N, C-alpha and C positions, 0 to 999 in steps of 0.2 A: 447433335444432339437427334435423336429419332426415337422411335418408338420403343426403345428400350428406357428412353424417362420420360416422353411424354407420352398423351392422350396424344391419338391417328383423328384429326378430324373428319368429315364426309370430303372438305374439298382437299382434301392433301394435307394438309396443311395438320402442324403441333399446336400443343395446348400444354403447358408448364406450369403448375399451381406451386406461386411463389408463398410457401407458406413462412419460412426462415430467410437465409442466403441460400445463392447456390454460388458455389464457386466449380471451376472447369481447371484444368487439366493442363498444363503447359504444351503449349502448340495446339490447344485446343482454339475455336472461335466458336462463340455465338452472335447470330442476328436476331435482332427482334424490330417488329414493325407493327403500329398499329398498337401498342402499349398504354392499357388504361388500369388508373388504379383511382377504385372508385370513393369518394367521398375525402380525399386526401386532400394536401398540400404539398410543396415542394420543401427540400428537406432544409431547414434554416440554419445549419451552424453556421456559415460564415455572414449571414443577411439575416440579424436579428433583433435590427437597431429601428423604431420608428425616431420621423424628426418632425414635429408640431408647433406651434405658435399657439399660445394661448391666452387669452385679451382678458383683462378684468379691470372694472370701472375703480376712478380712481377721481382726487379731487371734489371730493363729498362739503357740501354744505349744513352745516349741522344749527348755525342760525335760522331762528325762529321758531312754530310752533310746533310740540310736541306733547303724547298723552300717553299719563304715564296708570301704567296698574299693579297687583299686587300677583305672585307668583301663585299664589291660590285661586288666582279668577281666570284659568284656563280659559275661559269663554268670552274673556273681557267685557264684560256685563256691566262694571263699575269703573269707565276710565275718568281721568282729572285729567285738564288740560294745564298746560306749563308752556312756558316759554324758554330758548336758551338765549342770551342775550352772550355779546361781547363784553367782557369783567372789566370795567371801566374806575373800581375804584382805587381809592388811594392806601387800602389801610397794606402795609410792606407785607405783612402775611397773608394776605390772599392776591396782592398784585402782581404776583407771579401767576398766572394762569390765567388761560384766556380766554373761562366761560362762566357762565354765574345762572343759573339756577334757582329761581325765589318761591319756596314750598308755601302759599300763601295759609294752606291750612293747618299748619306748623310752625309755622312762626321761623323758618330757620332755612338754609341757603347750603346746594354746592356748590363747588369750586370746583374746575377740574380741566386739564391740557388733555391733548389727544397727540399720541406719537404720529411718528414719517408716514403710517403705514393707514394711520386714522382711525385705525381699529379695536386698537389698546387706548385706553383713557386711566389717567390716577387722578388724583385729588381728596378733594378733604371735603365733608359735610359739618357743619358748623350747625349746633343749636345753644342759644344760651352758651354758657360759658365750655360747654362740652365742644371738641371736635374730635373727628373720627376717619380713620384714611379709608376711601374707597378708591374701589376701581369699578371696569366695567368692560365689555370688548361689545363691540358695535357687527353685528351678521347680518352684510349689505341684500342674503339671497330672503331676507324674512322680515327686514327692516328694523328688528328691535336694537336694542342695547341693552346687556344685562348685569345690572349691577353686583359685586359683594355682598354681605352682608350684614355691614354696618348700615346703608344704605335703608329710611325707615321701609318695609315689608308693602306697605300702599304705595309706594311707588318704585321699588324694586326694575320693575322693567317698564322700560321706552319704546315705546312704540311710532314711526316717523311715515308720514303718509296716509294716516291710518281714517278709512271714508265706512260706511255701511257697506257699500260695495265690493271694495278690496283696498289694498296697502300697497303703496307705490315707493314706501323706502324714502330716506332723505336723498334730495336731489344731487345728483355729480355734474361734475364738466368737464372728463376725462377718463381717458385711458390708460392702462400699465398693459404694454404686450412684453410677454418674458417667452424665449426661447426652448424647449425641452427635451429632450431626448431618453427614451425609455428602451429597455429593452429586452426580451423576455431568454428564457433558455433555452442554449441550442438544444432544440430535438428535432422527432417527427412528429409532425400534427398533420391530425384531423383537421376540417374545417371546423369541426364545433371545439379542440380541443386547447386551437390556434386561437377562437372568441373567447374563449375562457382564457389563455395566456393572455390576451394583448388588456382585457379587461381589465384584470389584476394589474399589471402594469401600469395601467395608465390612472388606476388611483388612485393608486401609490404615491400621496403627494401632490395629486391634482389642485391646478388653480393656487398655489403658493403663493402666487403672485412676490410684490415687495414684503410681507409679511413676512414668507417665509413659512404661512400654515394655508394648508389646504383650507381653502372656502367654504366647503362641503356638497360643491355641487361634484355629482358621480355622472361615467360616466357608463355607457353601457353600449356593451359588441352584442350584435344579432347577425348569431347564422342563418340564411337560407341555403342548403344547397351547399354548392360551392362557394355562393356571396358573403362577405361580408360586408354589415352597415353598421355606423358610428352614430354616436348623438348622445345626450346631456339626457338626463329624469329630468323629468318635471321638478319643478322649486316652488315657493309661494310667489318672489319675482322672480320671472322667467326672463330670458334675452340678457341678463347682465351677464355671464361668463361664456367667451365662445371660445371655438378653437379652430385653428385649421393642418390640414396632416399638409404635409410641405412635399410638391410632389420632385420628383427624381431629379427633371432639367433643372428647377429652382436649385437644389443642391447642389450644381453642378456649373452655375453659371455663376461666370467672376464677377466678386465682387460681393456675390451675395452671403460668403461664410463670412466676412467680418461684419457683418449687419445680422447674424444669427449668433455670434458671438457675444457682440455687444447686447442683445437682449437678452445675455443672460444666458447662452445655451454653451453647450461642450464642443470644441473646435472639435473638426473632426477632419479628412483626407479626401479632397475631394473628386481623387480619383478611384477611392477604397472607400463608399461610401457606409459600405455594411447595410444597405440603408431595406425595409421591408417595400418598401413602395411599390417597385416595380413588380413586386410578387402580385399587389393589391391592385395593381393594373388602374393605380394612381398618381396620372403625367401626366401630360400638357406640363402649362405653365403658369405659376400662381403668382399675381401683385398684387399690393395695397391699392391699387386702385384698379385696377384688370381685373382683379380675383383671378377667379379659375381661368384656365383661356385656351384654346390651341389655335392661336393667331388671331389678326384684325379680321372683323368679318367687314364684307364688301358687299354693301347691298344694291351698285350700281349694275348698270343694264338696263335691256330693252322690256320692257312691259307690255303686252297686251290687250288692248280696248277690242270692243265689239263699237265702237264709237269713235266720230273725230272728237279729238281733247280738247277742253278746255279748260279753264280754271278748275269751274266747277265740278266737270266730270272730273276729273283727278282726283279728288274727295273721293276715298271709300276702302273695302276691302280689295286686291291685289296679292297674286302669286308669284311670286321671283322665288328660282332654284326650291321649290315645293313647298317654302317658307308664308304664311300668309301673313301680310302685312297687314293696317290700318294708315292712310292715310289724311291726314287731319292740317289744314289751312289754319296758319297762325294767324293771331291780330296784327300782325305787325305791315301786312298786307297782302294780297292775294298770289302771291308769287312766293312765299315762302312756305314750306310743308313741313310736318315732324312725321316721323317714321314708327308705328308700334309695332310689336308682336305681338298675338296672339294676348300673350299673359298683361296687356298692356306695359308692356316696360319700353318707356322711350329709346331709338335708337339714335336717333341724330336730324336736325334740322337738314329742308333739302331746298336748296334752291331753285326754284323752278322754272327751266329752261324746257323746250320740246320743240322738237320737232320727226314730223311724219310721214307716212313713203303710204304706197296703193293697198301695204298689206297690215295697215293702223301701228303702225308698234309704233313705241315713241321710247325716248329714250331720258332719263333722268340723271 
């Protein structure tokens, strides 16, 4: 390649604008260095998958107080106090239902069950001799259950944990973890188009959990230059749905594949994950306990002081390897310390043992 095909630069180099494709005839060679493609990511024709865990709340407890209101009362100005009770009645027509709620203003009762996901309810509304089949769906993201049209309109919507300041939803005591694999179409992507493709794929069936139905949480993928960031959009009740993008090192760890498939994820080859994670620089290691980590952190070493050390003088701020730590004596004794980083995240308890030398260096 020479000036017949390229623009010769002042430094003697050649510049070739790659508008489409460039082909070389047999026997010719092309050497390229300092190749820069602005605003693009690598071709993902073979690496087009993203592996993640999604966490959704489980084991809801619906027994207790709840407030109802009309579907026409969007501002919730007229709330009625109700109580969901375990159904202890002996009437064989209704004893098959787990829960019962009395409407004192109407002299009627609704009996209902919840399915395995606890999000779909079905039952019967009884008033006098009349009985109507009713169904409801609980949305934990806004803490409400909405009933079908045979439920009296003034009790059509139930809201859990309502107060003048906030809605907390029904209490829950567990979490469901679901493995998930998404794929984007093989193509050449810029950072902007890759963000759009990932956001579309992530929101297709997001947080279906055990119910098989999306919860309503929405992924947002933001792009700044060549940087992509992932988060969930704000909801009425935040921090109920969570997700983890799994690093490549975790995907290839022996034994993790069975854990991923056991959580409902699709099987994959540990030798050929076809994962986007390496391109997204989402590396390191992830575990249920350690979360994201690049290894175990060791804060032991020499700590320099300008004065002779004593139990009292050990307390305070110390810098070790550029990391600022706060040492605080615990109540278990003057020789036990807690080290915290600048965000007040506890690192560990440290037994107090100290040696000193002429340079005032002390080891923990």
